PDB file of N, CA, C and O in Angstrom:
ATOM      1  N   MET A   1     -37.096 -47.515  15.947  1.00  0.00           N
ATOM      2  CA  MET A   1     -38.162 -46.548  16.082  1.00  0.00           C
ATOM      3  C   MET A   1     -38.318 -45.772  14.788  1.00  0.00           C
ATOM      4  O   MET A   1     -37.343 -45.463  14.103  1.00  0.00           O
ATOM      5  N   PHE A   2     -39.539 -45.470  14.476  1.00  0.00           N
ATOM      6  CA  PHE A   2     -39.846 -44.662  13.305  1.00  0.00           C
ATOM      7  C   PHE A   2     -39.983 -43.206  13.716  1.00  0.00           C
ATOM      8  O   PHE A   2     -40.488 -42.915  14.800  1.00  0.00           O
ATOM      9  N   PRO A   3     -39.541 -42.287  12.862  1.00  0.00           N
ATOM     10  CA  PRO A   3     -39.703 -40.869  13.210  1.00  0.00           C
ATOM     11  C   PRO A   3     -41.178 -40.500  13.277  1.00  0.00           C
ATOM     12  O   PRO A   3     -42.004 -41.035  12.537  1.00  0.00           O
ATOM     13  N   ALA A   4     -41.486 -39.591  14.165  1.00  0.00           N
ATOM     14  CA  ALA A   4     -42.873 -39.144  14.309  1.00  0.00           C
ATOM     15  C   ALA A   4     -43.292 -38.388  13.057  1.00  0.00           C
ATOM     16  O   ALA A   4     -42.498 -37.668  12.453  1.00  0.00           O
ATOM     17  N   LYS A   5     -44.556 -38.566  12.680  1.00  0.00           N
ATOM     18  CA  LYS A   5     -45.086 -37.820  11.538  1.00  0.00           C
ATOM     19  C   LYS A   5     -45.234 -36.358  11.905  1.00  0.00           C
ATOM     20  O   LYS A   5     -45.546 -36.015  13.046  1.00  0.00           O
ATOM     21  N   LYS A   6     -45.006 -35.502  10.919  1.00  0.00           N
ATOM     22  CA  LYS A   6     -45.230 -34.080  11.148  1.00  0.00           C
ATOM     23  C   LYS A   6     -46.720 -33.827  11.244  1.00  0.00           C
ATOM     24  O   LYS A   6     -47.495 -34.385  10.467  1.00  0.00           O
ATOM     25  N   PRO A   7     -47.127 -33.004  12.173  1.00  0.00           N
ATOM     26  CA  PRO A   7     -48.549 -32.654  12.208  1.00  0.00           C
ATOM     27  C   PRO A   7     -48.911 -31.853  10.974  1.00  0.00           C
ATOM     28  O   PRO A   7     -48.078 -31.127  10.432  1.00  0.00           O
ATOM     29  N   ARG A   8     -50.150 -31.982  10.529  1.00  0.00           N
ATOM     30  CA  ARG A   8     -50.596 -31.261   9.343  1.00  0.00           C
ATOM     31  C   ARG A   8     -50.354 -29.761   9.459  1.00  0.00           C
ATOM     32  O   ARG A   8     -50.037 -29.108   8.465  1.00  0.00           O
ATOM     33  N   SER A   9     -50.497 -29.217  10.645  1.00  0.00           N
ATOM     34  CA  SER A   9     -50.321 -27.780  10.813  1.00  0.00           C
ATOM     35  C   SER A   9     -48.891 -27.358  10.467  1.00  0.00           C
ATOM     36  O   SER A   9     -48.679 -26.241   9.995  1.00  0.00           O
ATOM     37  N   ALA A  10     -47.908 -28.234  10.695  1.00  0.00           N
ATOM     38  CA  ALA A  10     -46.527 -27.911  10.351  1.00  0.00           C
ATOM     39  C   ALA A  10     -46.394 -27.768   8.839  1.00  0.00           C
ATOM     40  O   ALA A  10     -45.666 -26.900   8.357  1.00  0.00           O
ATOM     41  N   SER A  11     -47.093 -28.614   8.093  1.00  0.00           N
ATOM     42  CA  SER A  11     -47.069 -28.527   6.644  1.00  0.00           C
ATOM     43  C   SER A  11     -47.679 -27.213   6.179  1.00  0.00           C
ATOM     44  O   SER A  11     -47.149 -26.559   5.280  1.00  0.00           O
ATOM     45  N   ARG A  12     -48.782 -26.834   6.786  1.00  0.00           N
ATOM     46  CA  ARG A  12     -49.430 -25.560   6.439  1.00  0.00           C
ATOM     47  C   ARG A  12     -48.538 -24.378   6.798  1.00  0.00           C
ATOM     48  O   ARG A  12     -48.459 -23.399   6.056  1.00  0.00           O
ATOM     49  N   LEU A  13     -47.870 -24.478   7.941  1.00  0.00           N
ATOM     50  CA  LEU A  13     -46.959 -23.407   8.346  1.00  0.00           C
ATOM     51  C   LEU A  13     -45.813 -23.275   7.352  1.00  0.00           C
ATOM     52  O   LEU A  13     -45.376 -22.163   7.056  1.00  0.00           O
ATOM     53  N   GLY A  14     -45.327 -24.386   6.840  1.00  0.00           N
ATOM     54  CA  GLY A  14     -44.270 -24.351   5.835  1.00  0.00           C
ATOM     55  C   GLY A  14     -44.726 -23.633   4.576  1.00  0.00           C
ATOM     56  O   GLY A  14     -43.982 -22.836   4.005  1.00  0.00           O
ATOM     57  N   LYS A  15     -45.958 -23.916   4.141  1.00  0.00           N
ATOM     58  CA  LYS A  15     -46.500 -23.242   2.963  1.00  0.00           C
ATOM     59  C   LYS A  15     -46.643 -21.746   3.209  1.00  0.00           C
ATOM     60  O   LYS A  15     -46.356 -20.934   2.329  1.00  0.00           O
ATOM     61  N   ILE A  16     -47.083 -21.393   4.392  1.00  0.00           N
ATOM     62  CA  ILE A  16     -47.237 -19.974   4.730  1.00  0.00           C
ATOM     63  C   ILE A  16     -45.883 -19.280   4.688  1.00  0.00           C
ATOM     64  O   ILE A  16     -45.774 -18.167   4.174  1.00  0.00           O
ATOM     65  N   GLU A  17     -44.857 -19.924   5.220  1.00  0.00           N
ATOM     66  CA  GLU A  17     -43.512 -19.339   5.194  1.00  0.00           C
ATOM     67  C   GLU A  17     -43.008 -19.177   3.769  1.00  0.00           C
ATOM     68  O   GLU A  17     -42.384 -18.166   3.446  1.00  0.00           O
ATOM     69  N   ILE A  18     -43.268 -20.150   2.918  1.00  0.00           N
ATOM     70  CA  ILE A  18     -42.854 -20.062   1.519  1.00  0.00           C
ATOM     71  C   ILE A  18     -43.587 -18.917   0.824  1.00  0.00           C
ATOM     72  O   ILE A  18     -42.972 -18.122   0.115  1.00  0.00           O
ATOM     73  N   ILE A  19     -44.884 -18.836   1.026  1.00  0.00           N
ATOM     74  CA  ILE A  19     -45.683 -17.763   0.414  1.00  0.00           C
ATOM     75  C   ILE A  19     -45.213 -16.402   0.905  1.00  0.00           C
ATOM     76  O   ILE A  19     -45.101 -15.465   0.115  1.00  0.00           O
ATOM     77  N   ASN A  20     -44.938 -16.283   2.201  1.00  0.00           N
ATOM     78  CA  ASN A  20     -44.431 -15.014   2.739  1.00  0.00           C
ATOM     79  C   ASN A  20     -43.097 -14.628   2.108  1.00  0.00           C
ATOM     80  O   ASN A  20     -42.865 -13.461   1.794  1.00  0.00           O
ATOM     81  N   ALA A  21     -42.222 -15.613   1.926  1.00  0.00           N
ATOM     82  CA  ALA A  21     -40.923 -15.335   1.304  1.00  0.00           C
ATOM     83  C   ALA A  21     -41.110 -14.861  -0.140  1.00  0.00           C
ATOM     84  O   ALA A  21     -40.447 -13.919  -0.574  1.00  0.00           O
ATOM     85  N   ILE A  22     -42.002 -15.505  -0.877  1.00  0.00           N
ATOM     86  CA  ILE A  22     -42.276 -15.094  -2.259  1.00  0.00           C
ATOM     87  C   ILE A  22     -42.886 -13.701  -2.272  1.00  0.00           C
ATOM     88  O   ILE A  22     -42.486 -12.850  -3.065  1.00  0.00           O
ATOM     89  N   ASP A  23     -43.849 -13.471  -1.398  1.00  0.00           N
ATOM     90  CA  ASP A  23     -44.528 -12.171  -1.354  1.00  0.00           C
ATOM     91  C   ASP A  23     -43.582 -11.031  -0.980  1.00  0.00           C
ATOM     92  O   ASP A  23     -43.817  -9.883  -1.357  1.00  0.00           O
ATOM     93  N   ASN A  24     -42.524 -11.335  -0.247  1.00  0.00           N
ATOM     94  CA  ASN A  24     -41.565 -10.310   0.174  1.00  0.00           C
ATOM     95  C   ASN A  24     -40.354 -10.199  -0.750  1.00  0.00           C
ATOM     96  O   ASN A  24     -39.501  -9.332  -0.558  1.00  0.00           O
ATOM     97  N   ALA A  25     -40.278 -11.081  -1.756  1.00  0.00           N
ATOM     98  CA  ALA A  25     -39.145 -11.032  -2.686  1.00  0.00           C
ATOM     99  C   ALA A  25     -39.176  -9.732  -3.480  1.00  0.00           C
ATOM    100  O   ALA A  25     -40.236  -9.277  -3.910  1.00  0.00           O
ATOM    101  N   GLN A  26     -38.011  -9.148  -3.664  1.00  0.00           N
ATOM    102  CA  GLN A  26     -37.925  -7.892  -4.407  1.00  0.00           C
ATOM    103  C   GLN A  26     -37.186  -8.042  -5.727  1.00  0.00           C
ATOM    104  O   GLN A  26     -37.452  -7.293  -6.668  1.00  0.00           O
ATOM    105  N   LYS A  27     -36.267  -8.992  -5.817  1.00  0.00           N
ATOM    106  CA  LYS A  27     -35.478  -9.132  -7.048  1.00  0.00           C
ATOM    107  C   LYS A  27     -35.778 -10.424  -7.796  1.00  0.00           C
ATOM    108  O   LYS A  27     -36.090 -10.401  -8.986  1.00  0.00           O
ATOM    109  N   SER A  28     -35.683 -11.561  -7.089  1.00  0.00           N
ATOM    110  CA  SER A  28     -35.851 -12.823  -7.805  1.00  0.00           C
ATOM    111  C   SER A  28     -36.363 -13.925  -6.885  1.00  0.00           C
ATOM    112  O   SER A  28     -36.198 -13.886  -5.666  1.00  0.00           O
ATOM    113  N   VAL A  29     -36.993 -14.910  -7.523  1.00  0.00           N
ATOM    114  CA  VAL A  29     -37.414 -16.137  -6.856  1.00  0.00           C
ATOM    115  C   VAL A  29     -37.017 -17.282  -7.777  1.00  0.00           C
ATOM    116  O   VAL A  29     -37.406 -17.319  -8.944  1.00  0.00           O
ATOM    117  N   LEU A  30     -36.247 -18.207  -7.244  1.00  0.00           N
ATOM    118  CA  LEU A  30     -35.846 -19.390  -7.986  1.00  0.00           C
ATOM    119  C   LEU A  30     -36.451 -20.598  -7.280  1.00  0.00           C
ATOM    120  O   LEU A  30     -36.216 -20.801  -6.089  1.00  0.00           O
ATOM    121  N   LEU A  31     -37.226 -21.398  -8.003  1.00  0.00           N
ATOM    122  CA  LEU A  31     -37.901 -22.542  -7.394  1.00  0.00           C
ATOM    123  C   LEU A  31     -37.564 -23.797  -8.181  1.00  0.00           C
ATOM    124  O   LEU A  31     -37.645 -23.814  -9.409  1.00  0.00           O
ATOM    125  N   GLN A  32     -37.189 -24.841  -7.468  1.00  0.00           N
ATOM    126  CA  GLN A  32     -36.954 -26.141  -8.075  1.00  0.00           C
ATOM    127  C   GLN A  32     -37.759 -27.156  -7.287  1.00  0.00           C
ATOM    128  O   GLN A  32     -37.677 -27.202  -6.060  1.00  0.00           O
ATOM    129  N   ALA A  33     -38.545 -27.978  -7.994  1.00  0.00           N
ATOM    130  CA  ALA A  33     -39.370 -28.961  -7.297  1.00  0.00           C
ATOM    131  C   ALA A  33     -39.595 -30.188  -8.171  1.00  0.00           C
ATOM    132  O   ALA A  33     -39.718 -30.090  -9.392  1.00  0.00           O
ATOM    133  N   TYR A  34     -39.646 -31.328  -7.529  1.00  0.00           N
ATOM    134  CA  TYR A  34     -40.007 -32.553  -8.249  1.00  0.00           C
ATOM    135  C   TYR A  34     -41.523 -32.587  -8.424  1.00  0.00           C
ATOM    136  O   TYR A  34     -42.021 -32.814  -9.527  1.00  0.00           O
ATOM    137  N   GLU A  35     -42.248 -32.361  -7.341  1.00  0.00           N
ATOM    138  CA  GLU A  35     -43.704 -32.275  -7.384  1.00  0.00           C
ATOM    139  C   GLU A  35     -44.110 -30.883  -6.941  1.00  0.00           C
ATOM    140  O   GLU A  35     -43.567 -30.338  -5.981  1.00  0.00           O
ATOM    141  N   PHE A  36     -45.064 -30.320  -7.646  1.00  0.00           N
ATOM    142  CA  PHE A  36     -45.530 -28.979  -7.303  1.00  0.00           C
ATOM    143  C   PHE A  36     -47.045 -28.989  -7.377  1.00  0.00           C
ATOM    144  O   PHE A  36     -47.628 -28.982  -8.461  1.00  0.00           O
ATOM    145  N   THR A  37     -47.679 -29.005  -6.201  1.00  0.00           N
ATOM    146  CA  THR A  37     -49.133 -29.161  -6.141  1.00  0.00           C
ATOM    147  C   THR A  37     -49.843 -28.041  -5.394  1.00  0.00           C
ATOM    148  O   THR A  37     -51.062 -28.096  -5.225  1.00  0.00           O
ATOM    149  N   SER A  38     -49.127 -27.050  -4.953  1.00  0.00           N
ATOM    150  CA  SER A  38     -49.721 -26.000  -4.126  1.00  0.00           C
ATOM    151  C   SER A  38     -50.221 -24.826  -4.977  1.00  0.00           C
ATOM    152  O   SER A  38     -49.432 -24.032  -5.489  1.00  0.00           O
ATOM    153  N   LYS A  39     -51.536 -24.737  -5.113  1.00  0.00           N
ATOM    154  CA  LYS A  39     -52.131 -23.632  -5.866  1.00  0.00           C
ATOM    155  C   LYS A  39     -51.818 -22.275  -5.222  1.00  0.00           C
ATOM    156  O   LYS A  39     -51.511 -21.330  -5.949  1.00  0.00           O
ATOM    157  N   PRO A  40     -51.883 -22.136  -3.881  1.00  0.00           N
ATOM    158  CA  PRO A  40     -51.538 -20.845  -3.277  1.00  0.00           C
ATOM    159  C   PRO A  40     -50.098 -20.406  -3.569  1.00  0.00           C
ATOM    160  O   PRO A  40     -49.848 -19.219  -3.779  1.00  0.00           O
ATOM    161  N   ILE A  41     -49.161 -21.340  -3.583  1.00  0.00           N
ATOM    162  CA  ILE A  41     -47.775 -20.986  -3.898  1.00  0.00           C
ATOM    163  C   ILE A  41     -47.667 -20.587  -5.369  1.00  0.00           C
ATOM    164  O   ILE A  41     -46.981 -19.619  -5.695  1.00  0.00           O
ATOM    165  N   ALA A  42     -48.330 -21.316  -6.252  1.00  0.00           N
ATOM    166  CA  ALA A  42     -48.319 -20.959  -7.674  1.00  0.00           C
ATOM    167  C   ALA A  42     -48.881 -19.560  -7.888  1.00  0.00           C
ATOM    168  O   ALA A  42     -48.319 -18.770  -8.646  1.00  0.00           O
ATOM    169  N   GLU A  43     -49.983 -19.257  -7.225  1.00  0.00           N
ATOM    170  CA  GLU A  43     -50.588 -17.928  -7.358  1.00  0.00           C
ATOM    171  C   GLU A  43     -49.671 -16.840  -6.823  1.00  0.00           C
ATOM    172  O   GLU A  43     -49.610 -15.744  -7.381  1.00  0.00           O
ATOM    173  N   SER A  44     -48.956 -17.139  -5.740  1.00  0.00           N
ATOM    174  CA  SER A  44     -48.013 -16.183  -5.167  1.00  0.00           C
ATOM    175  C   SER A  44     -46.858 -15.914  -6.139  1.00  0.00           C
ATOM    176  O   SER A  44     -46.399 -14.779  -6.265  1.00  0.00           O
ATOM    177  N   LEU A  45     -46.395 -16.962  -6.822  1.00  0.00           N
ATOM    178  CA  LEU A  45     -45.334 -16.804  -7.819  1.00  0.00           C
ATOM    179  C   LEU A  45     -45.797 -15.925  -8.981  1.00  0.00           C
ATOM    180  O   LEU A  45     -45.050 -15.070  -9.458  1.00  0.00           O
ATOM    181  N   ILE A  46     -47.023 -16.140  -9.426  1.00  0.00           N
ATOM    182  CA  ILE A  46     -47.585 -15.349 -10.522  1.00  0.00           C
ATOM    183  C   ILE A  46     -47.698 -13.883 -10.116  1.00  0.00           C
ATOM    184  O   ILE A  46     -47.380 -12.993 -10.904  1.00  0.00           O
ATOM    185  N   GLU A  47     -48.148 -13.632  -8.895  1.00  0.00           N
ATOM    186  CA  GLU A  47     -48.260 -12.249  -8.411  1.00  0.00           C
ATOM    187  C   GLU A  47     -46.884 -11.595  -8.293  1.00  0.00           C
ATOM    188  O   GLU A  47     -46.731 -10.407  -8.574  1.00  0.00           O
ATOM    189  N   ALA A  48     -45.885 -12.374  -7.874  1.00  0.00           N
ATOM    190  CA  ALA A  48     -44.528 -11.831  -7.773  1.00  0.00           C
ATOM    191  C   ALA A  48     -44.034 -11.405  -9.155  1.00  0.00           C
ATOM    192  O   ALA A  48     -43.427 -10.344  -9.299  1.00  0.00           O
ATOM    193  N   LYS A  49     -44.292 -12.225 -10.160  1.00  0.00           N
ATOM    194  CA  LYS A  49     -43.891 -11.882 -11.528  1.00  0.00           C
ATOM    195  C   LYS A  49     -44.574 -10.590 -11.965  1.00  0.00           C
ATOM    196  O   LYS A  49     -43.946  -9.745 -12.603  1.00  0.00           O
ATOM    197  N   LYS A  50     -45.847 -10.428 -11.632  1.00  0.00           N
ATOM    198  CA  LYS A  50     -46.585  -9.207 -11.985  1.00  0.00           C
ATOM    199  C   LYS A  50     -45.989  -7.974 -11.302  1.00  0.00           C
ATOM    200  O   LYS A  50     -46.082  -6.866 -11.829  1.00  0.00           O
ATOM    201  N   ARG A  51     -45.372  -8.167 -10.119  1.00  0.00           N
ATOM    202  CA  ARG A  51     -44.725  -7.065  -9.393  1.00  0.00           C
ATOM    203  C   ARG A  51     -43.356  -6.722  -9.957  1.00  0.00           C
ATOM    204  O   ARG A  51     -42.727  -5.759  -9.519  1.00  0.00           O
ATOM    205  N   GLY A  52     -42.896  -7.495 -10.916  1.00  0.00           N
ATOM    206  CA  GLY A  52     -41.591  -7.236 -11.510  1.00  0.00           C
ATOM    207  C   GLY A  52     -40.474  -8.100 -10.972  1.00  0.00           C
ATOM    208  O   GLY A  52     -39.312  -7.886 -11.317  1.00  0.00           O
ATOM    209  N   VAL A  53     -40.796  -9.071 -10.135  1.00  0.00           N
ATOM    210  CA  VAL A  53     -39.791  -9.995  -9.599  1.00  0.00           C
ATOM    211  C   VAL A  53     -39.428 -11.002 -10.692  1.00  0.00           C
ATOM    212  O   VAL A  53     -40.310 -11.498 -11.393  1.00  0.00           O
ATOM    213  N   ASP A  54     -38.148 -11.303 -10.841  1.00  0.00           N
ATOM    214  CA  ASP A  54     -37.682 -12.304 -11.801  1.00  0.00           C
ATOM    215  C   ASP A  54     -37.944 -13.684 -11.200  1.00  0.00           C
ATOM    216  O   ASP A  54     -37.282 -14.081 -10.241  1.00  0.00           O
ATOM    217  N   VAL A  55     -38.907 -14.415 -11.762  1.00  0.00           N
ATOM    218  CA  VAL A  55     -39.307 -15.721 -11.235  1.00  0.00           C
ATOM    219  C   VAL A  55     -38.927 -16.795 -12.241  1.00  0.00           C
ATOM    220  O   VAL A  55     -39.310 -16.731 -13.409  1.00  0.00           O
ATOM    221  N   LYS A  56     -38.168 -17.786 -11.774  1.00  0.00           N
ATOM    222  CA  LYS A  56     -37.782 -18.922 -12.609  1.00  0.00           C
ATOM    223  C   LYS A  56     -38.125 -20.206 -11.861  1.00  0.00           C
ATOM    224  O   LYS A  56     -37.892 -20.327 -10.658  1.00  0.00           O
ATOM    225  N   ILE A  57     -38.682 -21.158 -12.601  1.00  0.00           N
ATOM    226  CA  ILE A  57     -39.133 -22.412 -11.994  1.00  0.00           C
ATOM    227  C   ILE A  57     -38.550 -23.583 -12.764  1.00  0.00           C
ATOM    228  O   ILE A  57     -38.586 -23.612 -13.994  1.00  0.00           O
ATOM    229  N   ILE A  58     -38.011 -24.551 -12.029  1.00  0.00           N
ATOM    230  CA  ILE A  58     -37.554 -25.806 -12.617  1.00  0.00           C
ATOM    231  C   ILE A  58     -38.433 -26.905 -12.039  1.00  0.00           C
ATOM    232  O   ILE A  58     -38.462 -27.122 -10.828  1.00  0.00           O
ATOM    233  N   LEU A  59     -39.152 -27.598 -12.924  1.00  0.00           N
ATOM    234  CA  LEU A  59     -40.022 -28.698 -12.506  1.00  0.00           C
ATOM    235  C   LEU A  59     -39.650 -29.963 -13.260  1.00  0.00           C
ATOM    236  O   LEU A  59     -39.135 -29.906 -14.377  1.00  0.00           O
ATOM    237  N   ASP A  60     -39.916 -31.095 -12.643  1.00  0.00           N
ATOM    238  CA  ASP A  60     -39.698 -32.368 -13.300  1.00  0.00           C
ATOM    239  C   ASP A  60     -40.703 -32.528 -14.442  1.00  0.00           C
ATOM    240  O   ASP A  60     -41.857 -32.114 -14.335  1.00  0.00           O
ATOM    241  N   LYS A  61     -40.247 -33.130 -15.522  1.00  0.00           N
ATOM    242  CA  LYS A  61     -41.088 -33.339 -16.699  1.00  0.00           C
ATOM    243  C   LYS A  61     -42.363 -34.129 -16.376  1.00  0.00           C
ATOM    244  O   LYS A  61     -43.379 -33.971 -17.052  1.00  0.00           O
ATOM    245  N   SER A  62     -42.308 -34.969 -15.354  1.00  0.00           N
ATOM    246  CA  SER A  62     -43.473 -35.792 -14.999  1.00  0.00           C
ATOM    247  C   SER A  62     -44.665 -34.940 -14.555  1.00  0.00           C
ATOM    248  O   SER A  62     -45.798 -35.423 -14.546  1.00  0.00           O
ATOM    249  N   GLN A  63     -44.422 -33.680 -14.188  1.00  0.00           N
ATOM    250  CA  GLN A  63     -45.511 -32.817 -13.710  1.00  0.00           C
ATOM    251  C   GLN A  63     -46.550 -32.547 -14.791  1.00  0.00           C
ATOM    252  O   GLN A  63     -47.681 -32.174 -14.479  1.00  0.00           O
ATOM    253  N   THR A  64     -46.185 -32.731 -16.047  1.00  0.00           N
ATOM    254  CA  THR A  64     -47.159 -32.533 -17.115  1.00  0.00           C
ATOM    255  C   THR A  64     -48.232 -33.609 -17.103  1.00  0.00           C
ATOM    256  O   THR A  64     -49.306 -33.426 -17.674  1.00  0.00           O
ATOM    257  N   ARG A  65     -47.941 -34.741 -16.447  1.00  0.00           N
ATOM    258  CA  ARG A  65     -48.898 -35.852 -16.395  1.00  0.00           C
ATOM    259  C   ARG A  65     -49.440 -36.115 -14.987  1.00  0.00           C
ATOM    260  O   ARG A  65     -50.347 -36.930 -14.815  1.00  0.00           O
ATOM    261  N   PHE A  66     -48.891 -35.431 -13.987  1.00  0.00           N
ATOM    262  CA  PHE A  66     -49.267 -35.672 -12.595  1.00  0.00           C
ATOM    263  C   PHE A  66     -50.630 -35.041 -12.306  1.00  0.00           C
ATOM    264  O   PHE A  66     -50.833 -33.849 -12.536  1.00  0.00           O
ATOM    265  N   LYS A  67     -51.538 -35.834 -11.811  1.00  0.00           N
ATOM    266  CA  LYS A  67     -52.934 -35.420 -11.613  1.00  0.00           C
ATOM    267  C   LYS A  67     -53.089 -34.152 -10.773  1.00  0.00           C
ATOM    268  O   LYS A  67     -53.928 -33.307 -11.087  1.00  0.00           O
ATOM    269  N   TYR A  68     -52.300 -34.009  -9.720  1.00  0.00           N
ATOM    270  CA  TYR A  68     -52.489 -32.892  -8.782  1.00  0.00           C
ATOM    271  C   TYR A  68     -51.521 -31.731  -9.017  1.00  0.00           C
ATOM    272  O   TYR A  68     -51.469 -30.801  -8.212  1.00  0.00           O
ATOM    273  N   SER A  69     -50.762 -31.775 -10.099  1.00  0.00           N
ATOM    274  CA  SER A  69     -49.800 -30.720 -10.391  1.00  0.00           C
ATOM    275  C   SER A  69     -50.509 -29.410 -10.730  1.00  0.00           C
ATOM    276  O   SER A  69     -51.611 -29.415 -11.278  1.00  0.00           O
ATOM    277  N   VAL A  70     -49.874 -28.304 -10.403  1.00  0.00           N
ATOM    278  CA  VAL A  70     -50.418 -26.989 -10.738  1.00  0.00           C
ATOM    279  C   VAL A  70     -49.751 -26.424 -11.995  1.00  0.00           C
ATOM    280  O   VAL A  70     -49.800 -25.219 -12.246  1.00  0.00           O
ATOM    281  N   ILE A  71     -49.138 -27.290 -12.766  1.00  0.00           N
ATOM    282  CA  ILE A  71     -48.407 -26.824 -13.944  1.00  0.00           C
ATOM    283  C   ILE A  71     -49.315 -26.107 -14.941  1.00  0.00           C
ATOM    284  O   ILE A  71     -48.861 -25.196 -15.633  1.00  0.00           O
ATOM    285  N   ASN A  72     -50.581 -26.495 -15.028  1.00  0.00           N
ATOM    286  CA  ASN A  72     -51.486 -25.815 -15.960  1.00  0.00           C
ATOM    287  C   ASN A  72     -51.722 -24.363 -15.561  1.00  0.00           C
ATOM    288  O   ASN A  72     -51.891 -23.502 -16.424  1.00  0.00           O
ATOM    289  N   ILE A  73     -51.733 -24.089 -14.266  1.00  0.00           N
ATOM    290  CA  ILE A  73     -51.854 -22.708 -13.800  1.00  0.00           C
ATOM    291  C   ILE A  73     -50.622 -21.927 -14.252  1.00  0.00           C
ATOM    292  O   ILE A  73     -50.732 -20.788 -14.705  1.00  0.00           O
ATOM    293  N   LEU A  74     -49.461 -22.543 -14.125  1.00  0.00           N
ATOM    294  CA  LEU A  74     -48.213 -21.886 -14.490  1.00  0.00           C
ATOM    295  C   LEU A  74     -48.079 -21.720 -15.996  1.00  0.00           C
ATOM    296  O   LEU A  74     -47.498 -20.739 -16.462  1.00  0.00           O
ATOM    297  N   ARG A  75     -48.612 -22.671 -16.765  1.00  0.00           N
ATOM    298  CA  ARG A  75     -48.532 -22.594 -18.226  1.00  0.00           C
ATOM    299  C   ARG A  75     -49.201 -21.340 -18.767  1.00  0.00           C
ATOM    300  O   ARG A  75     -48.744 -20.766 -19.755  1.00  0.00           O
ATOM    301  N   HIS A  76     -50.272 -20.918 -18.130  1.00  0.00           N
ATOM    302  CA  HIS A  76     -51.034 -19.763 -18.603  1.00  0.00           C
ATOM    303  C   HIS A  76     -50.513 -18.448 -18.029  1.00  0.00           C
ATOM    304  O   HIS A  76     -51.141 -17.400 -18.181  1.00  0.00           O
ATOM    305  N   SER A  77     -49.372 -18.516 -17.376  1.00  0.00           N
ATOM    306  CA  SER A  77     -48.761 -17.306 -16.824  1.00  0.00           C
ATOM    307  C   SER A  77     -47.533 -16.941 -17.651  1.00  0.00           C
ATOM    308  O   SER A  77     -47.186 -17.637 -18.605  1.00  0.00           O
ATOM    309  N   ASP A  78     -46.904 -15.886 -17.289  1.00  0.00           N
ATOM    310  CA  ASP A  78     -45.720 -15.415 -18.008  1.00  0.00           C
ATOM    311  C   ASP A  78     -44.436 -15.832 -17.289  1.00  0.00           C
ATOM    312  O   ASP A  78     -43.401 -15.184 -17.444  1.00  0.00           O
ATOM    313  N   LEU A  79     -44.496 -16.911 -16.503  1.00  0.00           N
ATOM    314  CA  LEU A  79     -43.340 -17.358 -15.730  1.00  0.00           C
ATOM    315  C   LEU A  79     -42.380 -18.158 -16.592  1.00  0.00           C
ATOM    316  O   LEU A  79     -42.796 -18.881 -17.497  1.00  0.00           O
ATOM    317  N   ASP A  80     -41.094 -18.023 -16.306  1.00  0.00           N
ATOM    318  CA  ASP A  80     -40.081 -18.832 -16.980  1.00  0.00           C
ATOM    319  C   ASP A  80     -40.064 -20.206 -16.347  1.00  0.00           C
ATOM    320  O   ASP A  80     -39.831 -20.348 -15.147  1.00  0.00           O
ATOM    321  N   ARG A  81     -40.317 -21.233 -17.176  1.00  0.00           N
ATOM    322  CA  ARG A  81     -40.338 -22.612 -16.684  1.00  0.00           C
ATOM    323  C   ARG A  81     -39.287 -23.416 -17.438  1.00  0.00           C
ATOM    324  O   ARG A  81     -39.102 -23.255 -18.644  1.00  0.00           O
ATOM    325  N   PHE A  82     -38.603 -24.285 -16.699  1.00  0.00           N
ATOM    326  CA  PHE A  82     -37.573 -25.138 -17.299  1.00  0.00           C
ATOM    327  C   PHE A  82     -37.814 -26.579 -16.918  1.00  0.00           C
ATOM    328  O   PHE A  82     -37.055 -27.460 -17.324  1.00  0.00           O
TER     329      PHE A  82
END
């Protein structure tokens, strides 16, 4: 048997939970991802940095060439990227 696919709403709920966690962060946010395609999460990270939260991101080098990556949004921000 194959595992059941997650409903799309579960994926959206996961993003909402991540955004809420970033929005409620007071000291730091550390993010590591192979693929990073969520513009709302990227925007939330940028806003957290503006609030004084220490935000650090580790992304795979392939994101510079990945069509749907949000790395260009992050490049124009003051976020620490590795």
